[in-house]
One Martini backbone bead per residue (centre of mass of N, CA, C, O) as a GRO file, in nm:
protein
  446
    1MET     BB    1  16.139 -10.848  -0.811
    2GLN     BB    2  15.868 -10.838  -0.646
    3LYS     BB    3  15.804 -11.154  -0.655
    4ILE     BB    4  16.088 -11.232  -0.496
    5VAL     BB    5  16.101 -11.090  -0.220
    6PRO     BB    6  15.978 -11.293  -0.016
    7GLN     BB    7  16.174 -11.527  -0.087
    8THR     BB    8  16.438 -11.380  -0.025
    9LEU     BB    9  16.377 -11.324   0.273
   10LEU     BB   10  16.334 -11.615   0.357
   11LEU     BB   11  16.615 -11.728   0.263
   12SER     BB   12  16.779 -11.533   0.438
   13LEU     BB   13  16.674 -11.638   0.709
   14LEU     BB   14  16.760 -11.930   0.657
   15HIS     BB   15  17.059 -11.868   0.635
   16LEU     BB   16  17.092 -11.774   0.924
   17LEU     BB   17  16.989 -12.038   1.059
   18VAL     BB   18  17.183 -12.243   0.934
   19ASP     BB   19  17.445 -12.110   1.037
   20GLY     BB   20  17.360 -12.108   1.335
   21ILE     BB   21  17.325 -12.413   1.373
   22SER     BB   22  17.604 -12.500   1.286
   23ALA     BB   23  17.773 -12.330   1.485
   24CYS     BB   24  17.637 -12.420   1.745
   25GLY     BB   25  17.685 -12.727   1.719
   26VAL     BB   26  17.994 -12.727   1.685
   27MET     BB   27  18.065 -12.575   1.949
   28MET     BB   28  17.930 -12.772   2.147
   29MET     BB   29  18.108 -13.017   2.064
   30SER     BB   30  18.398 -12.889   2.097
   31ARG     BB   31  18.361 -12.855   2.416
   32GLN     BB   32  18.341 -13.180   2.487
   33VAL     BB   33  18.598 -13.243   2.403
   34PHE     BB   34  18.930 -13.302   2.533
   35SER     BB   35  19.087 -13.175   2.289
   36ASN     BB   36  19.211 -12.945   2.068
   37VAL     BB   37  19.247 -13.133   1.829
   38GLU     BB   38  18.953 -13.236   1.821
   39ALA     BB   39  18.812 -12.965   1.801
   40ASN     BB   40  18.955 -12.873   1.539
   41GLY     BB   41  18.870 -13.119   1.371
   42ILE     BB   42  18.567 -13.060   1.368
   43ILE     BB   43  18.582 -12.782   1.233
   44VAL     BB   44  18.732 -12.869   0.977
   45LEU     BB   45  18.528 -13.077   0.882
   46TYR     BB   46  18.297 -12.886   0.847
   47ASP     BB   47  18.429 -12.692   0.643
   48LEU     BB   48  18.488 -12.899   0.422
   49LEU     BB   49  18.188 -12.981   0.378
   50ALA     BB   50  18.044 -12.701   0.352
   51PHE     BB   51  18.248 -12.605   0.109
   52GLY     BB   52  18.390 -12.841  -0.059
   53THR     BB   53  18.096 -12.979  -0.161
   54GLN     BB   54  17.933 -12.766  -0.337
   55PRO     BB   55  17.988 -12.852  -0.631
   56LEU     BB   56  17.834 -13.123  -0.598
   57THR     BB   57  17.562 -13.026  -0.480
   58GLY     BB   58  17.509 -12.821  -0.706
   59ARG     BB   59  17.484 -13.026  -0.937
   60TRP     BB   60  17.247 -13.181  -0.812
   61VAL     BB   61  17.050 -12.942  -0.800
   62ASP     BB   62  17.052 -12.879  -1.102
   63HIS     BB   63  16.934 -13.156  -1.192
   64GLY     BB   64  16.654 -13.096  -1.028
   65GLY     BB   65  16.591 -12.807  -1.056
   66THR     BB   66  16.283 -12.703  -0.902
   67ARG     BB   67  16.321 -12.912  -0.701
   68PRO     BB   68  16.324 -12.949  -0.328
   69TYR     BB   69  16.550 -13.158  -0.244
   70GLY     BB   70  16.776 -12.986  -0.117
   71LEU     BB   71  16.611 -12.877   0.124
   72THR     BB   72  16.513 -13.139   0.248
   73LEU     BB   73  16.795 -13.259   0.299
   74ALA     BB   74  16.903 -13.027   0.470
   75ILE     BB   75  16.700 -13.052   0.705
   76VAL     BB   76  16.762 -13.341   0.787
   77LEU     BB   77  17.065 -13.300   0.847
   78LEU     BB   78  17.036 -13.066   1.053
   79LEU     BB   79  16.861 -13.218   1.256
   80GLY     BB   80  17.064 -13.439   1.313
   81GLY     BB   81  17.299 -13.255   1.408
   82ALA     BB   82  17.141 -13.107   1.636
   83LEU     BB   83  17.071 -13.356   1.803
   84ILE     BB   84  17.360 -13.453   1.860
   85SER     BB   85  17.470 -13.180   1.989
   86SER     BB   86  17.246 -13.207   2.240
   87LEU     BB   87  17.387 -13.460   2.332
   88PRO     BB   88  17.590 -13.631   2.551
   89ALA     BB   89  17.718 -13.822   2.326
   90SER     BB   90  17.902 -13.590   2.189
   91ALA     BB   91  18.160 -13.651   2.368
   92SER     BB   92  18.209 -13.832   2.149
   93ILE     BB   93  18.406 -13.828   1.875
   94VAL     BB   94  18.234 -13.998   1.685
   95ILE     BB   95  17.966 -13.845   1.724
   96ALA     BB   96  18.077 -13.564   1.654
   97VAL     BB   97  18.156 -13.630   1.364
   98ALA     BB   98  17.870 -13.696   1.270
   99GLY     BB   99  17.746 -13.420   1.336
  100ALA     BB  100  17.937 -13.245   1.161
  101SER     BB  101  17.867 -13.385   0.894
  102LEU     BB  102  17.566 -13.316   0.886
  103LEU     BB  103  17.599 -13.008   0.903
  104GLY     BB  104  17.780 -12.969   0.655
  105MET     BB  105  17.587 -13.097   0.441
  106GLY     BB  106  17.341 -12.923   0.501
  107ASN     BB  107  17.476 -12.654   0.435
  108SER     BB  108  17.550 -12.722   0.143
  109PHE     BB  109  17.263 -12.773   0.029
  110PHE     BB  110  17.136 -12.501   0.099
  111HIS     BB  111  17.315 -12.297  -0.052
  112VAL     BB  112  17.264 -12.405  -0.343
  113TYR     BB  113  16.962 -12.387  -0.337
  114GLY     BB  114  16.924 -12.087  -0.264
  115GLY     BB  115  17.102 -11.967  -0.487
  116ARG     BB  116  16.947 -12.087  -0.727
  117PHE     BB  117  16.665 -11.985  -0.670
  118VAL     BB  118  16.726 -11.682  -0.675
  119ALA     BB  119  16.858 -11.664  -0.955
  120VAL     BB  120  16.619 -11.781  -1.121
  121ALA     BB  121  16.366 -11.627  -1.006
  122SER     BB  122  16.519 -11.330  -1.062
  123ARG     BB  123  16.688 -11.330  -1.321
  124HIS     BB  124  16.968 -11.240  -1.204
  125ASP     BB  125  16.941 -11.058  -0.951
  126ILE     BB  126  17.176 -10.892  -0.765
  127ARG     BB  127  17.007 -10.808  -0.519
  128ALA     BB  128  16.910 -11.088  -0.432
  129MET     BB  129  17.191 -11.211  -0.391
  130GLY     BB  130  17.293 -11.013  -0.175
  131VAL     BB  131  17.076 -11.072   0.037
  132PHE     BB  132  17.114 -11.377   0.070
  133VAL     BB  133  17.436 -11.374   0.151
  134SER     BB  134  17.440 -11.169   0.404
  135THR     BB  135  17.323 -11.340   0.668
  136GLY     BB  136  17.535 -11.560   0.749
  137ALA     BB  137  17.725 -11.396   0.936
  138VAL     BB  138  17.522 -11.361   1.167
  139GLY     BB  139  17.472 -11.659   1.228
  140LEU     BB  140  17.764 -11.729   1.302
  141ALA     BB  141  17.803 -11.524   1.533
  142VAL     BB  142  17.571 -11.622   1.713
  143GLY     BB  143  17.652 -11.923   1.730
  144ILE     BB  144  17.939 -11.875   1.850
  145GLY     BB  145  17.876 -11.658   2.089
  146PHE     BB  146  17.565 -11.808   2.188
  147ASN     BB  147  17.587 -12.099   2.249
  148SER     BB  148  17.297 -12.320   2.288
  149GLN     BB  149  17.023 -12.510   2.340
  150MET     BB  150  16.814 -12.285   2.318
  151LEU     BB  151  16.910 -12.160   2.053
  152LEU     BB  152  16.889 -12.419   1.885
  153ALA     BB  153  16.582 -12.460   1.922
  154VAL     BB  154  16.490 -12.194   1.797
  155PHE     BB  155  16.621 -12.233   1.520
  156VAL     BB  156  16.478 -12.498   1.443
  157LEU     BB  157  16.187 -12.397   1.456
  158ALA     BB  158  16.224 -12.168   1.248
  159LEU     BB  159  16.314 -12.350   1.016
  160LEU     BB  160  16.051 -12.514   0.984
  161ILE     BB  161  15.856 -12.280   0.932
  162LEU     BB  162  16.005 -12.135   0.691
  163SER     BB  163  16.023 -12.379   0.505
  164ALA     BB  164  15.722 -12.429   0.471
  165LEU     BB  165  15.662 -12.148   0.356
  166HIS     BB  166  15.847 -12.165   0.110
  167LEU     BB  167  15.723 -12.419  -0.025
  168HIS     BB  168  15.441 -12.300  -0.059
  169MET     BB  169  15.527 -12.053  -0.234
  170ALA     BB  170  15.671 -12.215  -0.457
  171ASP     BB  171  15.423 -12.370  -0.561
  172ARG     BB  172  15.257 -12.122  -0.643
  173GLN     BB  173  15.468 -11.995  -0.834
  174LYS     BB  174  15.493 -12.239  -1.027
  175ALA     BB  175  15.191 -12.245  -1.114
  176ALA     BB  176  15.179 -11.951  -1.229
  177ALA     BB  177  15.512 -11.943  -1.307
  178GLY     BB  178  15.739 -12.111  -1.443
  179LEU     BB  179  16.048 -12.219  -1.416
  180PRO     BB  180  16.334 -12.275  -1.545
  181THR     BB  181  16.500 -12.530  -1.643
  182CYS     BB  182  16.798 -12.672  -1.669
  183ALA     BB  183  16.782 -12.752  -1.970
  184GLU     BB  184  16.682 -12.482  -2.083
  185ALA     BB  185  16.922 -12.308  -1.984
  186GLU     BB  186  17.150 -12.469  -2.124
  187GLN     BB  187  17.035 -12.422  -2.419
  188ALA     BB  188  17.069 -12.105  -2.425
  189SER     BB  189  17.390 -12.157  -2.331
  190HIS     BB  190  17.697 -12.230  -2.493
  191PRO     BB  191  18.021 -12.254  -2.458
  192SER     BB  192  18.261 -12.201  -2.716
  193GLN     BB  193  18.500 -12.151  -2.478
  194PRO     BB  194  18.613 -12.341  -2.231
  195PHE     BB  195  18.889 -12.212  -2.158
  196VAL     BB  196  18.784 -11.928  -2.100
  197LEU     BB  197  18.587 -12.017  -1.878
  198PHE     BB  198  18.802 -12.131  -1.691
  199LEU     BB  199  18.959 -11.865  -1.648
  200TYR     BB  200  18.724 -11.699  -1.544
  201LEU     BB  201  18.655 -11.877  -1.295
  202SER     BB  202  18.938 -11.870  -1.170
  203CYS     BB  203  18.940 -11.564  -1.114
  204LEU     BB  204  18.694 -11.559  -0.931
  205MET     BB  205  18.815 -11.754  -0.721
  206LEU     BB  206  19.057 -11.578  -0.653
  207VAL     BB  207  18.900 -11.340  -0.544
  208VAL     BB  208  18.753 -11.492  -0.318
  209SER     BB  209  19.008 -11.588  -0.173
  210GLY     BB  210  19.133 -11.305  -0.128
  211ARG     BB  211  18.894 -11.189   0.029
  212ALA     BB  212  18.909 -11.391   0.264
  213CYS     BB  213  19.196 -11.322   0.349
  214ILE     BB  214  19.148 -11.028   0.420
  215GLY     BB  215  18.904 -11.063   0.616
  216GLU     BB  216  19.071 -11.259   0.817
  217SER     BB  217  19.347 -11.055   0.856
  218VAL     BB  218  19.235 -10.840   0.996
  219PRO     BB  219  19.226 -10.665   1.253
  220SER     BB  220  19.095 -10.662   1.548
  221LEU     BB  221  18.804 -10.507   1.725
  222ARG     BB  222  18.822 -10.568   2.038
  223HIS     BB  223  18.994 -10.299   2.119
  224SER     BB  224  18.785 -10.071   2.006
  225ILE     BB  225  18.546 -10.220   2.206
  226PRO     BB  226  18.577 -10.249   2.538
  227SER     BB  227  18.262 -10.252   2.639
  228MET     BB  228  18.254 -10.516   2.475
  229SER     BB  229  18.199 -10.822   2.409
  230PRO     BB  230  18.307 -11.049   2.188
  231PRO     BB  231  18.025 -11.143   2.079
  232VAL     BB  232  17.917 -10.858   2.019
  233THR     BB  233  18.141 -10.774   1.827
  234MET     BB  234  18.092 -11.000   1.622
  235VAL     BB  235  17.805 -10.909   1.546
  236MET     BB  236  17.874 -10.625   1.452
  237VAL     BB  237  18.059 -10.717   1.221
  238SER     BB  238  17.846 -10.893   1.073
  239ILE     BB  239  17.660 -10.656   1.005
  240LEU     BB  240  17.864 -10.512   0.827
  241VAL     BB  241  17.887 -10.740   0.623
  242MET     BB  242  17.590 -10.750   0.542
  243VAL     BB  243  17.570 -10.462   0.434
  244GLY     BB  244  17.783 -10.493   0.212
  245LYS     BB  245  17.647 -10.718   0.045
  246ALA     BB  246  17.372 -10.584  -0.003
  247ALA     BB  247  17.480 -10.313  -0.121
  248GLY     BB  248  17.628 -10.432  -0.369
  249GLY     BB  249  17.372 -10.501  -0.533
  250PHE     BB  250  17.243 -10.214  -0.551
  251LEU     BB  251  17.493 -10.065  -0.660
  252SER     BB  252  17.520 -10.236  -0.921
  253LYS     BB  253  17.243 -10.158  -1.042
  254TRP     BB  254  17.323  -9.847  -1.059
  255TRP     BB  255  17.654  -9.854  -1.154
  256GLY     BB  256  17.765 -10.137  -1.196
  257VAL     BB  257  17.937 -10.423  -1.175
  258ARG     BB  258  18.220 -10.346  -1.270
  259ASN     BB  259  18.263 -10.095  -1.095
  260VAL     BB  260  18.222 -10.225  -0.815
  261PHE     BB  261  18.427 -10.449  -0.838
  262ILE     BB  262  18.687 -10.281  -0.884
  263VAL     BB  263  18.665 -10.055  -0.669
  264SER     BB  264  18.631 -10.232  -0.415
  265LEU     BB  265  18.900 -10.385  -0.441
  266LEU     BB  266  19.090 -10.145  -0.451
  267LEU     BB  267  19.006  -9.993  -0.188
  268SER     BB  268  19.030 -10.232   0.008
  269GLY     BB  269  19.332 -10.276  -0.039
  270LEU     BB  270  19.427  -9.996   0.056
  271PHE     BB  271  19.297 -10.006   0.343
  272PHE     BB  272  19.440 -10.265   0.433
  273LEU     BB  273  19.725 -10.122   0.450
  274MET     BB  274  19.603  -9.911   0.688
  275CYS     BB  275  19.503 -10.071   0.946
  276PRO     BB  276  19.739 -10.033   1.167
  277TRP     BB  277  19.667  -9.712   1.224
  278HIS     BB  278  19.340  -9.774   1.222
  279ASN     BB  279  19.022  -9.895   1.297
  280GLY     BB  280  18.865  -9.754   1.066
  281PHE     BB  281  18.999  -9.921   0.832
  282VAL     BB  282  18.868 -10.189   0.904
  283VAL     BB  283  18.576 -10.112   0.851
  284ILE     BB  284  18.614 -10.024   0.556
  285THR     BB  285  18.728 -10.290   0.448
  286LEU     BB  286  18.485 -10.474   0.516
  287LEU     BB  287  18.280 -10.317   0.348
  288LEU     BB  288  18.423 -10.315   0.066
  289ILE     BB  289  18.487 -10.623   0.023
  290ASN     BB  290  18.163 -10.700   0.029
  291LEU     BB  291  18.059 -10.560  -0.234
  292SER     BB  292  18.175 -10.803  -0.431
  293MET     BB  293  18.007 -11.058  -0.379
  294PRO     BB  294  17.762 -11.031  -0.583
  295CYS     BB  295  17.941 -11.005  -0.834
  296THR     BB  296  18.061 -11.292  -0.845
  297LEU     BB  297  17.790 -11.440  -0.855
  298TYR     BB  298  17.678 -11.310  -1.107
  299LEU     BB  299  17.908 -11.385  -1.304
  300ALA     BB  300  17.890 -11.693  -1.263
  301THR     BB  301  17.585 -11.742  -1.337
  302LYS     BB  302  17.605 -11.615  -1.624
  303ALA     BB  303  17.831 -11.826  -1.721
  304LEU     BB  304  17.616 -12.066  -1.591
  305PRO     BB  305  17.363 -12.162  -1.734
  306GLY     BB  306  17.185 -12.401  -1.539
  307ARG     BB  307  17.449 -12.378  -1.307
  308GLU     BB  308  17.410 -12.218  -1.032
  309GLY     BB  309  17.491 -12.419  -0.810
  310TRP     BB  310  17.779 -12.458  -0.911
  311ALA     BB  311  17.867 -12.163  -0.893
  312PHE     BB  312  17.830 -12.135  -0.591
  313GLY     BB  313  18.018 -12.374  -0.513
  314LEU     BB  314  18.285 -12.272  -0.627
  315LEU     BB  315  18.300 -12.010  -0.453
  316ALA     BB  316  18.283 -12.150  -0.179
  317MET     BB  317  18.542 -12.320  -0.209
  318ALA     BB  318  18.734 -12.062  -0.236
  319LEU     BB  319  18.727 -11.981   0.070
  320LEU     BB  320  18.913 -12.179   0.215
  321PRO     BB  321  19.206 -12.081   0.143
  322GLY     BB  322  19.163 -11.793   0.248
  323PHE     BB  323  19.110 -11.860   0.546
  324LEU     BB  324  19.369 -12.020   0.602
  325ILE     BB  325  19.573 -11.798   0.522
  326GLY     BB  326  19.463 -11.567   0.701
  327ASN     BB  327  19.526 -11.723   0.977
  328LEU     BB  328  19.843 -11.725   0.959
  329PHE     BB  329  19.837 -11.373   0.969
  330LYS     BB  330  19.667 -11.235   1.224
  331ASP     BB  331  19.891 -11.124   1.359
  332ASP     BB  332  20.054 -10.825   1.396
  333ALA     BB  333  20.349 -10.896   1.327
  334THR     BB  334  20.297 -11.025   1.051
  335TYR     BB  335  20.137 -10.796   0.929
  336GLN     BB  336  20.368 -10.590   0.936
  337ALA     BB  337  20.574 -10.762   0.769
  338LEU     BB  338  20.387 -10.751   0.503
  339LEU     BB  339  20.330 -10.450   0.441
  340THR     BB  340  20.590 -10.315   0.331
  341PRO     BB  341  20.650 -10.497   0.077
  342LEU     BB  342  20.375 -10.452  -0.055
  343MET     BB  343  20.389 -10.147  -0.095
  344ALA     BB  344  20.652 -10.150  -0.260
  345THR     BB  345  20.546 -10.326  -0.491
  346ILE     BB  346  20.314 -10.147  -0.587
  347ILE     BB  347  20.481  -9.897  -0.652
  348LEU     BB  348  20.684 -10.023  -0.852
  349GLU     BB  349  20.479 -10.144  -1.056
  350SER     BB  350  20.337  -9.881  -1.126
  351LEU     BB  351  20.591  -9.738  -1.233
  352LEU     BB  352  20.653  -9.946  -1.453
  353LEU     BB  353  20.392  -9.911  -1.616
  354LEU     BB  354  20.432  -9.609  -1.669
  355TYR     BB  355  20.707  -9.642  -1.817
  356MET     BB  356  20.544  -9.833  -2.039
  357ARG     BB  357  20.287  -9.655  -2.114
  358GLU     BB  358  20.062  -9.732  -1.887
  359GLY     BB  359  19.746  -9.544  -1.838
  360ARG     BB  360  19.531  -9.742  -1.767
  361TRP     BB  361  19.331  -9.782  -1.496
  362GLN     BB  362  19.260 -10.082  -1.520
  363VAL     BB  363  19.553 -10.190  -1.512
  364LEU     BB  364  19.641 -10.059  -1.246
  365ALA     BB  365  19.418 -10.191  -1.076
  366VAL     BB  366  19.495 -10.485  -1.136
  367SER     BB  367  19.776 -10.470  -1.014
  368VAL     BB  368  19.690 -10.420  -0.723
  369VAL     BB  369  19.497 -10.659  -0.684
  370LEU     BB  370  19.698 -10.887  -0.760
  371ASN     BB  371  19.900 -10.830  -0.536
  372ILE     BB  372  19.707 -10.885  -0.298
  373LEU     BB  373  19.593 -11.175  -0.396
  374THR     BB  374  19.898 -11.306  -0.414
  375ASN     BB  375  20.128 -11.195  -0.218
  376VAL     BB  376  19.995 -11.233   0.053
  377PRO     BB  377  19.958 -11.543   0.054
  378LEU     BB  378  20.254 -11.604  -0.020
  379ASN     BB  379  20.389 -11.476   0.224
  380ALA     BB  380  20.242 -11.645   0.435
  381PHE     BB  381  20.348 -11.919   0.340
  382VAL     BB  382  20.652 -11.863   0.368
  383MET     BB  383  20.643 -11.789   0.674
  384ALA     BB  384  20.498 -12.042   0.794
  385TYR     BB  385  20.715 -12.259   0.631
  386ARG     BB  386  21.001 -12.158   0.574
  387VAL     BB  387  21.071 -12.079   0.276
  388THR     BB  388  21.419 -12.104   0.121
  389TYR     BB  389  21.431 -12.258  -0.128
  390PRO     BB  390  21.490 -12.140  -0.438
  391LEU     BB  391  21.314 -12.330  -0.617
  392TYR     BB  392  21.051 -12.288  -0.459
  393LEU     BB  393  21.035 -11.981  -0.496
  394ILE     BB  394  21.031 -11.984  -0.804
  395GLY     BB  395  20.774 -12.154  -0.830
  396LEU     BB  396  20.584 -11.955  -0.684
  397GLU     BB  397  20.638 -11.716  -0.875
  398CYS     BB  398  20.527 -11.858  -1.130
  399VAL     BB  399  20.239 -11.873  -1.035
  400VAL     BB  400  20.198 -11.566  -1.023
  401VAL     BB  401  20.257 -11.510  -1.319
  402ILE     BB  402  20.015 -11.669  -1.429
  403ILE     BB  403  19.790 -11.519  -1.282
  404GLU     BB  404  19.862 -11.233  -1.390
  405PHE     BB  405  19.839 -11.301  -1.686
  406ILE     BB  406  19.535 -11.354  -1.681
  407GLY     BB  407  19.448 -11.076  -1.577
  408TYR     BB  408  19.574 -10.905  -1.808
  409TRP     BB  409  19.438 -11.052  -2.046
  410LEU     BB  410  19.139 -10.979  -1.972
  411VAL     BB  411  19.202 -10.668  -2.021
  412LEU     BB  412  19.395 -10.653  -2.291
  413HIS     BB  413  19.392 -10.884  -2.519
  414ASP     BB  414  19.723 -10.941  -2.479
  415ARG     BB  415  19.959 -11.174  -2.444
  416ASN     BB  416  20.234 -11.031  -2.467
  417LYS     BB  417  20.179 -10.798  -2.270
  418ALA     BB  418  20.088 -10.968  -2.028
  419PHE     BB  419  20.356 -11.123  -1.996
  420ARG     BB  420  20.542 -10.879  -1.961
  421TYR     BB  421  20.411 -10.758  -1.714
  422SER     BB  422  20.426 -11.004  -1.527
  423LEU     BB  423  20.730 -11.060  -1.538
  424LEU     BB  424  20.846 -10.780  -1.461
  425CYS     BB  425  20.684 -10.732  -1.199
  426ASN     BB  426  20.792 -10.994  -1.053
  427MET     BB  427  21.085 -10.922  -1.055
  428PHE     BB  428  21.047 -10.676  -0.873
  429SER     BB  429  20.920 -10.829  -0.641
  430ALA     BB  430  21.163 -11.012  -0.579
  431LEU     BB  431  21.371 -10.785  -0.531
  432THR     BB  432  21.219 -10.657  -0.297
  433GLY     BB  433  21.225 -10.902  -0.108
  434CYS     BB  434  21.532 -10.930  -0.090
  435LEU     BB  435  21.594 -10.647   0.016
  436PHE     BB  436  21.420 -10.667   0.270
  437GLN     BB  437  21.577 -10.899   0.394
  438ILE     BB  438  21.858 -10.764   0.412
  439LEU     BB  439  21.762 -10.503   0.581
  440PHE     BB  440  21.520 -10.634   0.800
  441LEU     BB  441  21.524 -10.952   0.777
  442ASP     BB  442  21.567 -11.308   0.870
  443TYR     BB  443  21.360 -11.363   0.640
  444LEU     BB  444  21.186 -11.457   0.363
  445VAL     BB  445  21.020 -11.206   0.152
  446TRP     BB  446  20.791 -11.197  -0.140
   0.00000   0.00000   0.00000
């Protein structure tokens, strides 16, 4: 770990700068276009390219092995996007789209390059992964809250200096002790059961998506710190997120990845339910939910040796649906409407499992986590699009049954029991939603 510390810190600072440049450039361009639709379109385009393309760019970086093509291409794209965003010509929607595209692709290439480099060079040290991914939130907050041409210029200059320093150190490190190539790592471990690997990665992506949904939908802290401006509050929250991600890696090294992963998701889910009653629960939820970030990255990269860039890319892509669904019910009224049926569902399903003589805490914990990660996004989708047709609702519930079946199966290693638990628990969930609709709501919430 000691040999990779300077490189980890360098790439972490570069992560902050890359996200800061991207956010700053996109916000500057979105302010210049004439309509809200165009401004939102630029932001959505950037998000789709920055996150949605990472599995593809990650596979390309994996194929290049230890060669720094990914970083070089990322710098060129980011410089092009930053230059366009600082020009008056970016007031044209066509030019702005080109700038957002360059920034999105540059961000995509950097993330998979940096994630792969840290994972391989540190021999999959979870502490290094946690530190690397932690700083992006601060860069985004600073770029969004304080965007200006001066800030963009400072970030670009720092990016060039630190990138040159990283490449110089990487060349020396490679000459002293070569890193394993992509082909060598892939030969070290071939998954004998591709279907099991697919289910495993799907569950990790589900957790990442659910984590993004919870993190995006917690009540805002802007009212709890009235003396601070919104940009300052945003930066303070991003620092909290950064601390949670970095601490998750060190805590996992000391206590175990599995323990931190399960406990952080369980506790963050429970505190998430209590957020409406006190702003302190919001802070605790954000801290706890981010402890699991390095755990998912570590588990994914260990499952895909030699394809670390692809592993990072898959999990990054999983953030997109979580962010989108979380934004659907960010307002307090919807949040409150979702809270009561969710708490009732968790209590009923836990009692049902206990009635069926299931006393293992791992299974009970998985039940709570699966409820939060599946029913919350499902409820938000149903409410946002007013889904009331019974066949559509049954189809959505069947999707949840399948997801929970996979989760129980991974813990129980018993397909029959996993299916029985998933089916019965979701029947109770559906009945709870119907009852809640009849008693309290004018629309259907499952």
